[in-house]
All heavy atoms as TSV, in Angstrom:
chain	resi	resn	atom	element	x	y	z
A	1	MET	N	N	-50.956	174.706	287.409
A	1	MET	CA	C	-51.916	175.172	286.468
A	1	MET	C	C	-52.904	174.055	286.160
A	1	MET	O	O	-52.500	172.925	285.882
A	1	MET	CB	C	-51.218	175.648	285.172
A	1	MET	CG	C	-52.149	176.280	284.214
A	1	MET	SD	S	-51.297	176.881	282.747
A	1	MET	CE	C	-51.661	178.605	282.906
A	2	GLY	N	N	-54.201	174.355	286.225
A	2	GLY	CA	C	-55.193	173.377	285.934
A	2	GLY	C	C	-55.723	172.613	287.105
A	2	GLY	O	O	-56.681	171.899	286.977
A	3	GLY	N	N	-55.053	172.711	288.248
A	3	GLY	CA	C	-55.507	171.999	289.426
A	3	GLY	C	C	-56.396	172.815	290.339
A	3	GLY	O	O	-56.559	174.038	290.108
A	4	ILE	N	N	-57.011	172.182	291.270
A	4	ILE	CA	C	-57.928	172.908	292.216
A	4	ILE	C	C	-57.063	173.171	293.451
A	4	ILE	O	O	-56.552	172.214	294.082
A	4	ILE	CB	C	-59.151	172.059	292.552
A	4	ILE	CG1	C	-59.992	171.888	291.286
A	4	ILE	CG2	C	-59.909	172.734	293.606
A	4	ILE	CD1	C	-61.222	171.099	291.504
A	5	GLY	N	N	-56.919	174.392	293.820
A	5	GLY	CA	C	-56.161	174.805	294.985
A	5	GLY	C	C	-57.022	174.992	296.174
A	5	GLY	O	O	-58.277	174.808	296.168
A	6	GLY	N	N	-56.449	175.448	297.262
A	6	GLY	CA	C	-57.162	175.708	298.515
A	6	GLY	C	C	-58.220	176.770	298.393
A	6	GLY	O	O	-59.284	176.648	298.981
A	7	ILE	N	N	-57.939	177.842	297.683
A	7	ILE	CA	C	-58.922	178.932	297.524
A	7	ILE	C	C	-60.154	178.457	296.766
A	7	ILE	O	O	-61.301	178.795	297.171
A	7	ILE	CB	C	-58.290	180.162	296.854
A	7	ILE	CG1	C	-57.204	180.697	297.731
A	7	ILE	CG2	C	-59.312	181.208	296.519
A	7	ILE	CD1	C	-56.372	181.797	297.111
A	8	GLU	N	N	-59.945	177.669	295.752
A	8	GLU	CA	C	-61.047	177.186	294.920
A	8	GLU	C	C	-61.909	176.244	295.796
A	8	GLU	O	O	-63.190	176.332	295.730
A	8	GLU	CB	C	-60.597	176.467	293.727
A	8	GLU	CG	C	-60.001	177.377	292.628
A	8	GLU	CD	C	-58.500	177.638	292.818
A	8	GLU	OE1	O	-57.929	177.132	293.785
A	8	GLU	OE2	O	-57.919	178.314	291.963
A	9	ILE	N	N	-61.353	175.381	296.552
A	9	ILE	CA	C	-62.100	174.471	297.422
A	9	ILE	C	C	-62.883	175.283	298.461
A	9	ILE	O	O	-64.065	175.015	298.698
A	9	ILE	CB	C	-61.167	173.477	298.117
A	9	ILE	CG1	C	-60.594	172.494	297.051
A	9	ILE	CG2	C	-61.937	172.701	299.219
A	9	ILE	CD1	C	-59.573	171.559	297.586
A	10	PHE	N	N	-62.270	176.306	299.031
A	10	PHE	CA	C	-62.920	177.173	300.020
A	10	PHE	C	C	-64.173	177.849	299.412
A	10	PHE	O	O	-65.229	177.888	299.998
A	10	PHE	CB	C	-61.967	178.179	300.578
A	10	PHE	CG	C	-62.584	179.172	301.565
A	10	PHE	CD1	C	-62.880	178.683	302.828
A	10	PHE	CD2	C	-62.878	180.427	301.173
A	10	PHE	CE1	C	-63.479	179.544	303.750
A	10	PHE	CE2	C	-63.434	181.294	302.092
A	10	PHE	CZ	C	-63.751	180.851	303.395
A	11	ILE	N	N	-63.999	178.366	298.179
A	11	ILE	CA	C	-65.128	179.041	297.509
A	11	ILE	C	C	-66.269	178.098	297.230
A	11	ILE	O	O	-67.414	178.347	297.437
A	11	ILE	CB	C	-64.646	179.715	296.218
A	11	ILE	CG1	C	-63.701	180.904	296.549
A	11	ILE	CG2	C	-65.779	180.180	295.363
A	11	ILE	CD1	C	-63.014	181.521	295.352
A	12	ILE	N	N	-65.910	176.857	296.794
A	12	ILE	CA	C	-66.922	175.858	296.522
A	12	ILE	C	C	-67.696	175.530	297.816
A	12	ILE	O	O	-68.902	175.359	297.851
A	12	ILE	CB	C	-66.314	174.595	295.916
A	12	ILE	CG1	C	-65.836	174.885	294.488
A	12	ILE	CG2	C	-67.304	173.399	295.901
A	12	ILE	CD1	C	-65.019	173.831	293.851
A	13	LEU	N	N	-66.977	175.356	298.942
A	13	LEU	CA	C	-67.631	175.065	300.211
A	13	LEU	C	C	-68.519	176.191	300.695
A	13	LEU	O	O	-69.614	175.933	301.203
A	13	LEU	CB	C	-66.542	174.743	301.280
A	13	LEU	CG	C	-65.788	173.446	301.152
A	13	LEU	CD1	C	-64.688	173.317	302.180
A	13	LEU	CD2	C	-66.731	172.276	301.281
A	14	VAL	N	N	-68.067	177.416	300.497
A	14	VAL	CA	C	-68.915	178.570	300.877
A	14	VAL	C	C	-70.189	178.585	300.051
A	14	VAL	O	O	-71.311	178.796	300.562
A	14	VAL	CB	C	-68.157	179.908	300.773
A	14	VAL	CG1	C	-69.044	181.076	300.865
A	14	VAL	CG2	C	-67.060	179.951	301.813
A	15	ILE	N	N	-70.095	178.372	298.761
A	15	ILE	CA	C	-71.258	178.311	297.859
A	15	ILE	C	C	-72.191	177.212	298.281
A	15	ILE	O	O	-73.430	177.383	298.333
A	15	ILE	CB	C	-70.798	178.221	296.378
A	15	ILE	CG1	C	-70.149	179.528	295.957
A	15	ILE	CG2	C	-71.988	177.921	295.474
A	15	ILE	CD1	C	-69.489	179.424	294.645
A	16	ALA	N	N	-71.686	176.042	298.593
A	16	ALA	CA	C	-72.511	174.920	298.991
A	16	ALA	C	C	-73.199	175.215	300.322
A	16	ALA	O	O	-74.356	174.871	300.516
A	16	ALA	CB	C	-71.641	173.673	299.139
A	17	LEU	N	N	-72.483	175.873	301.244
A	17	LEU	CA	C	-73.050	176.239	302.494
A	17	LEU	C	C	-74.222	177.239	302.314
A	17	LEU	O	O	-75.261	177.099	302.957
A	17	LEU	CB	C	-72.021	176.884	303.421
A	17	LEU	CG	C	-72.429	177.294	304.810
A	17	LEU	CD1	C	-72.876	176.066	305.610
A	17	LEU	CD2	C	-71.319	177.991	305.521
A	18	VAL	N	N	-74.077	178.151	301.400
A	18	VAL	CA	C	-75.147	179.110	301.115
A	18	VAL	C	C	-76.367	178.399	300.459
A	18	VAL	O	O	-77.519	178.677	300.822
A	18	VAL	CB	C	-74.632	180.313	300.218
A	18	VAL	CG1	C	-75.746	181.167	299.677
A	18	VAL	CG2	C	-73.610	181.114	300.993
A	19	ILE	N	N	-76.089	177.533	299.484
A	19	ILE	CA	C	-77.172	176.914	298.757
A	19	ILE	C	C	-77.898	175.904	299.636
A	19	ILE	O	O	-79.146	175.921	299.627
A	19	ILE	CB	C	-76.613	176.250	297.475
A	19	ILE	CG1	C	-76.167	177.303	296.519
A	19	ILE	CG2	C	-77.687	175.340	296.810
A	19	ILE	CD1	C	-75.464	176.757	295.274
A	20	PHE	N	N	-77.167	175.024	300.330
A	20	PHE	CA	C	-77.805	173.909	301.005
A	20	PHE	C	C	-78.061	174.149	302.462
A	20	PHE	O	O	-78.831	173.462	303.118
A	20	PHE	CB	C	-77.009	172.613	300.800
A	20	PHE	CG	C	-76.921	172.214	299.379
A	20	PHE	CD1	C	-75.671	172.373	298.687
A	20	PHE	CD2	C	-78.022	171.751	298.696
A	20	PHE	CE1	C	-75.573	171.951	297.371
A	20	PHE	CE2	C	-77.918	171.431	297.349
A	20	PHE	CZ	C	-76.679	171.526	296.699
A	21	GLY	N	N	-77.336	175.095	303.102
A	21	GLY	CA	C	-77.526	175.322	304.537
A	21	GLY	C	C	-76.627	174.416	305.347
A	21	GLY	O	O	-76.218	173.350	304.970
A	22	PRO	N	N	-76.376	174.811	306.614
A	22	PRO	CA	C	-75.488	174.036	307.475
A	22	PRO	C	C	-76.098	172.738	307.934
A	22	PRO	O	O	-75.316	171.824	308.294
A	22	PRO	CB	C	-75.265	174.996	308.681
A	22	PRO	CG	C	-76.373	175.949	308.667
A	22	PRO	CD	C	-76.810	176.077	307.237
A	23	GLN	N	N	-77.378	172.540	307.949
A	23	GLN	CA	C	-77.966	171.295	308.391
A	23	GLN	C	C	-77.817	170.162	307.359
A	23	GLN	O	O	-77.686	169.016	307.693
A	23	GLN	CB	C	-79.467	171.469	308.679
A	23	GLN	CG	C	-79.782	172.310	309.893
A	23	GLN	CD	C	-79.795	173.831	309.492
A	23	GLN	OE1	O	-79.849	174.173	308.338
A	23	GLN	NE2	N	-79.740	174.708	310.528
A	24	LYS	N	N	-77.820	170.542	306.108
A	24	LYS	CA	C	-77.854	169.579	305.013
A	24	LYS	C	C	-76.397	169.138	304.602
A	24	LYS	O	O	-76.195	168.067	304.110
A	24	LYS	CB	C	-78.536	170.190	303.821
A	24	LYS	CG	C	-78.926	169.212	302.723
A	24	LYS	CD	C	-80.193	168.502	303.159
A	24	LYS	CE	C	-80.787	167.825	301.945
A	24	LYS	NZ	N	-81.714	166.847	302.285
A	25	LEU	N	N	-75.354	169.985	304.858
A	25	LEU	CA	C	-74.017	169.697	304.448
A	25	LEU	C	C	-73.444	168.385	305.037
A	25	LEU	O	O	-72.843	167.577	304.258
A	25	LEU	CB	C	-73.067	170.844	304.724
A	25	LEU	CG	C	-73.157	171.954	303.719
A	25	LEU	CD1	C	-72.125	173.095	304.063
A	25	LEU	CD2	C	-72.960	171.532	302.305
A	26	PRO	N	N	-73.571	168.094	306.309
A	26	PRO	CA	C	-72.982	166.848	306.836
A	26	PRO	C	C	-73.608	165.616	306.194
A	26	PRO	O	O	-72.896	164.636	305.862
A	26	PRO	CB	C	-73.279	166.869	308.321
A	26	PRO	CG	C	-73.476	168.297	308.658
A	26	PRO	CD	C	-74.088	168.947	307.400
A	27	GLU	N	N	-74.920	165.668	305.981
A	27	GLU	CA	C	-75.610	164.521	305.315
A	27	GLU	C	C	-75.090	164.325	303.858
A	27	GLU	O	O	-74.825	163.253	303.429
A	27	GLU	CB	C	-77.156	164.771	305.306
A	27	GLU	CG	C	-77.928	163.672	304.664
A	27	GLU	CD	C	-79.427	163.960	304.613
A	27	GLU	OE1	O	-79.903	164.693	305.475
A	27	GLU	OE2	O	-80.018	163.517	303.655
A	28	MET	N	N	-74.899	165.413	303.183
A	28	MET	CA	C	-74.415	165.379	301.788
A	28	MET	C	C	-72.938	164.852	301.802
A	28	MET	O	O	-72.588	164.064	300.910
A	28	MET	CB	C	-74.476	166.762	301.120
A	28	MET	CG	C	-75.895	167.223	300.870
A	28	MET	SD	S	-75.963	168.842	300.239
A	28	MET	CE	C	-75.063	168.664	298.711
A	29	GLY	N	N	-72.144	165.239	302.796
A	29	GLY	CA	C	-70.766	164.773	302.857
A	29	GLY	C	C	-70.724	163.256	303.092
A	29	GLY	O	O	-69.925	162.581	302.492
A	30	ARG	N	N	-71.632	162.728	303.970
A	30	ARG	CA	C	-71.668	161.289	304.182
A	30	ARG	C	C	-72.064	160.595	302.924
A	30	ARG	O	O	-71.516	159.518	302.583
A	30	ARG	CB	C	-72.629	161.031	305.345
A	30	ARG	CG	C	-72.081	161.265	306.714
A	30	ARG	CD	C	-72.998	160.692	307.783
A	30	ARG	NE	N	-74.224	161.452	307.887
A	30	ARG	CZ	C	-74.421	162.563	308.591
A	30	ARG	NH1	N	-73.464	163.035	309.259
A	30	ARG	NH2	N	-75.631	163.120	308.602
A	31	SER	N	N	-73.083	161.127	302.297
A	31	SER	CA	C	-73.497	160.459	301.006
A	31	SER	C	C	-72.413	160.433	299.942
A	31	SER	O	O	-72.218	159.423	299.235
A	31	SER	CB	C	-74.737	161.187	300.474
A	31	SER	OG	O	-75.846	161.132	301.314
A	32	LEU	N	N	-71.694	161.560	299.865
A	32	LEU	CA	C	-70.592	161.615	298.908
A	32	LEU	C	C	-69.495	160.642	299.243
A	32	LEU	O	O	-68.978	159.954	298.377
A	32	LEU	CB	C	-70.051	163.042	298.818
A	32	LEU	CG	C	-68.942	163.297	297.791
A	32	LEU	CD1	C	-69.406	163.018	296.393
A	32	LEU	CD2	C	-68.411	164.720	297.910
A	33	GLY	N	N	-69.164	160.567	300.498
A	33	GLY	CA	C	-68.131	159.639	300.971
A	33	GLY	C	C	-68.539	158.197	300.656
A	33	GLY	O	O	-67.708	157.389	300.251
A	34	LYS	N	N	-69.799	157.837	300.962
A	34	LYS	CA	C	-70.256	156.524	300.674
A	34	LYS	C	C	-70.223	156.201	299.214
A	34	LYS	O	O	-69.790	155.109	298.815
A	34	LYS	CB	C	-71.718	156.388	301.184
A	34	LYS	CG	C	-72.282	154.991	301.070
A	34	LYS	CD	C	-73.685	154.904	301.587
A	34	LYS	CE	C	-74.274	153.563	301.388
A	34	LYS	NZ	N	-75.651	153.436	301.867
A	35	ALA	N	N	-70.605	157.171	298.355
A	35	ALA	CA	C	-70.560	156.909	296.904
A	35	ALA	C	C	-69.102	156.701	296.440
A	35	ALA	O	O	-68.886	155.861	295.575
A	35	ALA	CB	C	-71.171	158.097	296.160
A	36	ILE	N	N	-68.172	157.449	296.941
A	36	ILE	CA	C	-66.782	157.371	296.562
A	36	ILE	C	C	-66.241	156.023	296.995
A	36	ILE	O	O	-65.562	155.326	296.189
A	36	ILE	CB	C	-65.933	158.486	297.154
A	36	ILE	CG1	C	-66.277	159.816	296.465
A	36	ILE	CG2	C	-64.425	158.212	297.007
A	36	ILE	CD1	C	-65.677	161.036	297.090
A	37	ARG	N	N	-66.579	155.514	298.226
A	37	ARG	CA	C	-66.096	154.244	298.663
A	37	ARG	C	C	-66.690	153.076	297.820
A	37	ARG	O	O	-65.974	152.178	297.429
A	37	ARG	CB	C	-66.568	153.961	300.146
A	37	ARG	CG	C	-65.673	154.681	301.132
A	37	ARG	CD	C	-65.947	154.227	302.531
A	37	ARG	NE	N	-67.332	154.412	302.926
A	37	ARG	CZ	C	-67.872	155.489	303.483
A	37	ARG	NH1	N	-67.089	156.529	303.643
A	37	ARG	NH2	N	-69.151	155.544	303.790
A	38	GLU	N	N	-67.968	153.229	297.429
A	38	GLU	CA	C	-68.583	152.187	296.586
A	38	GLU	C	C	-67.936	152.154	295.201
A	38	GLU	O	O	-67.700	151.102	294.628
A	38	GLU	CB	C	-70.086	152.398	296.500
A	38	GLU	CG	C	-70.839	152.080	297.782
A	38	GLU	CD	C	-72.308	152.380	297.696
A	38	GLU	OE1	O	-72.762	152.803	296.591
A	38	GLU	OE2	O	-72.995	152.214	298.715
A	39	PHE	N	N	-67.642	153.367	294.695
A	39	PHE	CA	C	-67.011	153.455	293.382
A	39	PHE	C	C	-65.568	152.776	293.393
A	39	PHE	O	O	-65.212	152.059	292.519
A	39	PHE	CB	C	-66.915	154.892	292.920
A	39	PHE	CG	C	-66.361	155.070	291.573
A	39	PHE	CD1	C	-67.114	154.794	290.417
A	39	PHE	CD2	C	-65.100	155.564	291.352
A	39	PHE	CE1	C	-66.600	154.981	289.133
A	39	PHE	CE2	C	-64.536	155.763	290.094
A	39	PHE	CZ	C	-65.360	155.473	289.015
A	40	LYS	N	N	-64.826	153.088	294.476
A	40	LYS	CA	C	-63.507	152.475	294.599
A	40	LYS	C	C	-63.596	150.995	294.749
A	40	LYS	O	O	-62.775	150.245	294.177
A	40	LYS	CB	C	-62.750	153.083	295.771
A	40	LYS	CG	C	-62.261	154.463	295.532
A	40	LYS	CD	C	-61.505	155.026	296.748
A	40	LYS	CE	C	-60.922	156.362	296.500
A	40	LYS	NZ	N	-60.138	156.899	297.656
A	41	SER	N	N	-64.540	150.531	295.492
A	41	SER	CA	C	-64.771	149.092	295.690
A	41	SER	C	C	-65.057	148.403	294.398
A	41	SER	O	O	-64.521	147.355	294.076
A	41	SER	CB	C	-65.878	148.817	296.708
A	41	SER	OG	O	-66.167	147.478	296.837
A	42	ALA	N	N	-65.944	148.987	293.582
A	42	ALA	CA	C	-66.282	148.413	292.273
A	42	ALA	C	C	-65.062	148.379	291.370
A	42	ALA	O	O	-64.865	147.435	290.628
A	42	ALA	CB	C	-67.413	149.218	291.663
A	43	GLY	N	N	-64.239	149.448	291.410
A	43	GLY	CA	C	-63.053	149.445	290.650
A	43	GLY	C	C	-62.044	148.409	291.001
A	43	GLY	O	O	-61.415	147.754	290.181
A	44	THR	N	N	-61.903	148.159	292.351
A	44	THR	CA	C	-61.025	147.126	292.837
A	44	THR	C	C	-61.562	145.763	292.382
A	44	THR	O	O	-60.741	144.907	292.035
A	44	THR	CB	C	-60.925	147.199	294.414
A	44	THR	OG1	O	-60.439	148.474	294.759
A	44	THR	CG2	C	-60.003	146.145	294.951
A	45	GLU	N	N	-62.862	145.510	292.529
A	45	GLU	CA	C	-63.429	144.221	292.079
A	45	GLU	C	C	-63.167	144.013	290.618
A	45	GLU	O	O	-62.789	142.875	290.195
A	45	GLU	CB	C	-64.906	144.206	292.386
A	45	GLU	CG	C	-65.268	144.052	293.857
A	45	GLU	CD	C	-66.747	144.074	294.124
A	45	GLU	OE1	O	-67.538	143.852	293.175
A	45	GLU	OE2	O	-67.137	144.288	295.226
A	46	LEU	N	N	-63.342	145.009	289.817
A	46	LEU	CA	C	-63.103	144.873	288.340
A	46	LEU	C	C	-61.620	144.571	288.089
A	46	LEU	O	O	-61.317	143.715	287.248
A	46	LEU	CB	C	-63.523	146.190	287.619
A	46	LEU	CG	C	-63.283	146.174	286.140
A	46	LEU	CD1	C	-64.073	145.108	285.445
A	46	LEU	CD2	C	-63.648	147.536	285.546
A	47	GLN	N	N	-60.717	145.216	288.780
A	47	GLN	CA	C	-59.323	144.983	288.599
A	47	GLN	C	C	-58.952	143.575	289.018
A	47	GLN	O	O	-58.183	142.889	288.320
A	47	GLN	CB	C	-58.504	146.029	289.414
A	47	GLN	CG	C	-57.011	145.891	289.156
A	47	GLN	CD	C	-56.255	147.037	289.886
A	47	GLN	OE1	O	-56.802	147.696	290.776
A	47	GLN	NE2	N	-55.019	147.195	289.530
A	48	ASP	N	N	-59.573	143.089	290.154
A	48	ASP	CA	C	-59.310	141.721	290.526
A	48	ASP	C	C	-59.748	140.722	289.512
A	48	ASP	O	O	-59.064	139.714	289.229
A	48	ASP	CB	C	-59.971	141.449	291.878
A	48	ASP	CG	C	-59.297	142.191	293.091
A	48	ASP	OD1	O	-58.163	142.723	292.905
A	48	ASP	OD2	O	-59.954	142.305	294.083
A	49	GLU	N	N	-60.936	140.969	288.963
A	49	GLU	CA	C	-61.485	140.011	287.930
A	49	GLU	C	C	-60.609	140.026	286.669
A	49	GLU	O	O	-60.351	138.942	286.130
A	49	GLU	CB	C	-62.919	140.415	287.566
A	49	GLU	CG	C	-63.946	140.135	288.619
A	49	GLU	CD	C	-64.156	138.649	288.810
A	49	GLU	OE1	O	-64.076	137.892	287.895
A	49	GLU	OE2	O	-64.301	138.262	290.024
A	50	LEU	N	N	-60.109	141.197	286.273
A	50	LEU	CA	C	-59.228	141.241	285.099
A	50	LEU	C	C	-57.942	140.548	285.348
A	50	LEU	O	O	-57.379	139.844	284.492
A	50	LEU	CB	C	-59.034	142.685	284.674
A	50	LEU	CG	C	-60.211	143.393	284.095
A	50	LEU	CD1	C	-59.858	144.889	283.837
A	50	LEU	CD2	C	-60.671	142.742	282.814
A	51	THR	N	N	-57.369	140.697	286.546
A	51	THR	CA	C	-56.133	140.064	286.931
A	51	THR	C	C	-56.296	138.529	286.967
A	51	THR	O	O	-55.453	137.779	286.418
A	51	THR	CB	C	-55.643	140.524	288.306
A	51	THR	OG1	O	-55.466	141.968	288.234
A	51	THR	CG2	C	-54.331	139.856	288.688
A	52	LYS	N	N	-57.425	138.086	287.475
A	52	LYS	CA	C	-57.721	136.666	287.517
A	52	LYS	C	C	-57.864	136.103	286.128
A	52	LYS	O	O	-57.376	135.006	285.846
A	52	LYS	CB	C	-59.048	136.473	288.301
A	52	LYS	CG	C	-59.404	135.083	288.631
A	52	LYS	CD	C	-60.599	135.120	289.620
A	52	LYS	CE	C	-61.516	134.013	289.524
A	52	LYS	NZ	N	-62.661	134.143	290.402
A	53	ALA	N	N	-58.557	136.823	285.270
A	53	ALA	CA	C	-58.718	136.331	283.862
A	53	ALA	C	C	-57.381	136.291	283.135
A	53	ALA	O	O	-57.064	135.323	282.425
A	53	ALA	CB	C	-59.658	137.230	283.100
A	54	ALA	N	N	-56.522	137.269	283.367
A	54	ALA	CA	C	-55.217	137.287	282.744
A	54	ALA	C	C	-54.335	136.137	283.250
A	54	ALA	O	O	-53.605	135.509	282.513
A	54	ALA	CB	C	-54.527	138.640	283.023
A	55	ASP	N	N	-54.433	135.828	284.542
A	55	ASP	CA	C	-53.681	134.719	285.122
A	55	ASP	C	C	-54.203	133.404	284.531
A	55	ASP	O	O	-53.331	132.485	284.261
A	55	ASP	CB	C	-53.833	134.684	286.669
A	55	ASP	CG	C	-53.064	135.837	287.331
A	55	ASP	OD1	O	-52.204	136.417	286.657
A	55	ASP	OD2	O	-53.377	136.078	288.496
A	56	GLU	N	N	-55.434	133.240	284.326
A	56	GLU	CA	C	-56.012	132.047	283.740
A	56	GLU	C	C	-55.467	131.875	282.262
A	56	GLU	O	O	-55.172	130.754	281.853
A	56	GLU	CB	C	-57.507	131.983	283.764
A	56	GLU	CG	C	-58.059	131.781	285.147
A	56	GLU	CD	C	-59.563	131.781	285.168
A	56	GLU	OE1	O	-60.199	131.690	284.103
A	56	GLU	OE2	O	-60.096	131.856	286.308
A	57	ILE	N	N	-55.390	132.922	281.542
A	57	ILE	CA	C	-54.892	132.876	280.172
A	57	ILE	C	C	-53.442	132.484	280.186
A	57	ILE	O	O	-52.984	131.685	279.342
A	57	ILE	CB	C	-55.083	134.262	279.446
A	57	ILE	CG1	C	-56.571	134.470	279.181
A	57	ILE	CG2	C	-54.338	134.282	278.183
A	57	ILE	CD1	C	-56.907	135.819	278.680
A	58	ASP	N	N	-52.650	133.010	281.166
A	58	ASP	CA	C	-51.265	132.664	281.214
A	58	ASP	C	C	-51.021	131.217	281.551
A	58	ASP	O	O	-50.050	130.584	281.090
A	58	ASP	CB	C	-50.568	133.544	282.243
A	58	ASP	CG	C	-50.366	134.961	281.783
A	58	ASP	OD1	O	-50.427	135.184	280.578
A	58	ASP	OD2	O	-50.156	135.824	282.686
A	59	LYS	N	N	-51.917	130.597	282.373
A	59	LYS	CA	C	-51.808	129.223	282.737
A	59	LYS	C	C	-52.086	128.254	281.564
A	59	LYS	O	O	-51.480	127.240	281.435
A	59	LYS	CB	C	-52.774	128.899	283.876
A	59	LYS	CG	C	-52.345	129.492	285.229
A	59	LYS	CD	C	-53.302	129.196	286.242
A	59	LYS	CE	C	-52.982	129.882	287.576
A	59	LYS	NZ	N	-54.071	129.681	288.622
A	60	ASP	N	N	-53.038	128.606	280.743
A	60	ASP	CA	C	-53.447	127.735	279.625
A	60	ASP	C	C	-53.510	128.557	278.330
A	60	ASP	O	O	-54.588	128.911	277.848
A	60	ASP	CB	C	-54.816	127.160	279.924
A	60	ASP	CG	C	-55.183	126.102	278.889
A	60	ASP	OD1	O	-54.310	125.552	278.206
A	60	ASP	OD2	O	-56.420	125.820	278.774
A	61	PRO	N	N	-52.354	128.948	277.768
A	61	PRO	CA	C	-52.342	129.797	276.580
A	61	PRO	C	C	-52.850	129.149	275.317
A	61	PRO	O	O	-53.187	129.808	274.378
A	61	PRO	CB	C	-50.892	130.257	276.448
A	61	PRO	CG	C	-50.131	129.169	277.091
A	61	PRO	CD	C	-50.987	128.547	278.201
A	62	GLU	N	N	-52.810	127.792	275.255
A	62	GLU	CA	C	-53.239	127.135	274.036
A	62	GLU	C	C	-54.752	126.924	274.022
A	62	GLU	O	O	-55.319	126.467	275.003
A	62	GLU	CB	C	-52.532	125.799	273.880
A	62	GLU	CG	C	-51.046	125.943	273.772
A	62	GLU	CD	C	-50.358	124.605	273.628
A	62	GLU	OE1	O	-50.988	123.656	273.153
A	62	GLU	OE2	O	-49.150	124.512	273.999
A	63	PRO	N	N	-55.360	127.229	272.846
A	63	PRO	CA	C	-56.822	127.003	272.822
A	63	PRO	C	C	-57.154	125.542	272.784
A	63	PRO	O	O	-56.322	124.698	272.404
A	63	PRO	CB	C	-57.209	127.717	271.514
A	63	PRO	CG	C	-55.993	127.687	270.689
A	63	PRO	CD	C	-54.782	127.796	271.670
A	64	ASN	N	N	-58.328	125.191	273.261
A	64	ASN	CA	C	-58.801	123.824	273.287
A	64	ASN	C	C	-59.364	123.347	271.903
A	64	ASN	O	O	-59.743	122.210	271.791
A	64	ASN	CB	C	-59.871	123.612	274.351
A	64	ASN	CG	C	-59.241	123.813	275.710
A	64	ASN	OD1	O	-58.032	123.578	275.893
A	64	ASN	ND2	N	-60.023	124.272	276.686
A	65	ILE	N	N	-59.439	124.251	270.933
A	65	ILE	CA	C	-59.952	123.944	269.616
A	65	ILE	C	C	-58.888	123.331	268.731
A	65	ILE	O	O	-57.815	123.935	268.598
A	65	ILE	CB	C	-60.585	125.181	268.978
A	65	ILE	CG1	C	-61.657	125.742	269.858
A	65	ILE	CG2	C	-61.125	124.803	267.556
A	65	ILE	CD1	C	-62.167	127.072	269.378
A	66	LYS	N	N	-59.140	122.189	268.218
A	66	LYS	CA	C	-58.142	121.549	267.311
A	66	LYS	C	C	-58.581	121.801	265.837
A	66	LYS	O	O	-59.741	121.792	265.508
A	66	LYS	CB	C	-58.144	120.036	267.573
A	66	LYS	CG	C	-57.596	119.705	268.958
A	66	LYS	CD	C	-57.548	118.207	269.188
A	66	LYS	CE	C	-57.072	117.937	270.574
A	66	LYS	NZ	N	-57.051	116.547	270.845
A	67	PRO	N	N	-57.579	122.002	264.966
A	67	PRO	CA	C	-57.962	122.210	263.586
A	67	PRO	C	C	-58.532	120.963	262.966
A	67	PRO	O	O	-58.235	119.834	263.360
A	67	PRO	CB	C	-56.600	122.556	262.913
A	67	PRO	CG	C	-55.566	122.038	263.843
A	67	PRO	CD	C	-56.173	122.041	265.240
A	68	PRO	N	N	-59.414	121.148	261.980
A	68	PRO	CA	C	-60.051	119.978	261.322
A	68	PRO	C	C	-58.973	119.128	260.598
A	68	PRO	O	O	-57.995	119.640	260.024
A	68	PRO	CB	C	-61.048	120.568	260.369
A	68	PRO	CG	C	-60.677	121.942	260.199
A	68	PRO	CD	C	-59.892	122.382	261.432
A	69	THR	N	N	-59.194	117.869	260.620
A	69	THR	CA	C	-58.293	116.954	259.911
A	69	THR	C	C	-58.839	116.659	258.487
A	69	THR	O	O	-60.038	116.621	258.251
A	69	THR	CB	C	-58.099	115.616	260.669
A	69	THR	OG1	O	-59.359	115.038	260.844
A	69	THR	CG2	C	-57.431	115.887	262.004
A	70	LYS	N	N	-57.998	116.423	257.554
A	70	LYS	CA	C	-58.387	116.096	256.190
A	70	LYS	C	C	-58.769	114.618	256.094
A	70	LYS	O	O	-58.097	113.763	256.614
A	70	LYS	CB	C	-57.245	116.389	255.217
A	70	LYS	CG	C	-56.964	117.791	255.028
A	70	LYS	CD	C	-55.911	117.979	253.954
A	70	LYS	CE	C	-55.587	119.426	253.719
A	70	LYS	NZ	N	-54.596	119.625	252.665
A	71	THR	N	N	-59.881	114.379	255.430
A	71	THR	CA	C	-60.275	112.999	255.210
A	71	THR	C	C	-60.259	112.773	253.667
A	71	THR	O	O	-60.687	113.561	252.917
A	71	THR	CB	C	-61.665	112.774	255.736
A	71	THR	OG1	O	-62.583	113.714	255.170
A	71	THR	CG2	C	-61.697	112.852	257.250
A	72	SER	N	N	-59.763	111.609	253.296
A	72	SER	CA	C	-59.618	111.317	251.889
A	72	SER	C	C	-60.690	110.371	251.421
A	72	SER	O	O	-61.221	109.582	252.000
A	72	SER	CB	C	-58.256	110.645	251.567
A	72	SER	OG	O	-57.241	111.512	251.967
């Protein structure tokens, strides 16, 4: 329940074929595939950066700021 099954995908493809025509569909598929790959790549880069930052925090957990000393 709530998922997209085979029949729904088939109906979407038929509607796309009617709207855009058979010549335009392969180009649209390539564009969609390229966009998905770029999105996944950006997500992987973001995850790598976050992992790197977390590793740096684990290596040096103490802040470099020292509390002020009292002067009399």
